[in-house]
N, C-alpha and C positions, 0 to 999 in steps of 0.2 A: 256494484257500480253506483247505485243510488245512495247508499250509505256513505260511501267515500265522498261523493260530490256534496252531499248535505253537510257532512262534517267539515269539509274544506270551506264551504260558504259560511258556516257558523263561525269558524275560527277566524276567517278573514273579516267578518263583520265586527267581531269583538276585539280583534287585535290587528288592525290594518297595517300598522308599522312592521309587524313581524311577518305578515303575509301579503307583500306587495304583489301586483299582477305577475311579475316575472317568476316569483317563487311559486305562485299558484300554478302557473303553466308547467314549471319544472316538476312539481309534485304530481300533476295530472299525467304528464308524459311518462314519469317513472311508474306510476300505477298501471297505465295502459301497457307499457312494456312488460311489466310483471304478468299481466293477464295473458299477453301473447305468448310469453315464454312458458307459462303453465299449460296453455292449450297445446303447445307443441311437444309436450312430454308424453 
């Protein structure tokens, strides 16, 4: 979780046009959904 968050923050800092807040939220939601699905297996 920490690595994902750190990576997203770094990418957003270096390329804010490609990583607007809405895109960051969508990526975080998809990541968390993947964790939840993996936990239920």
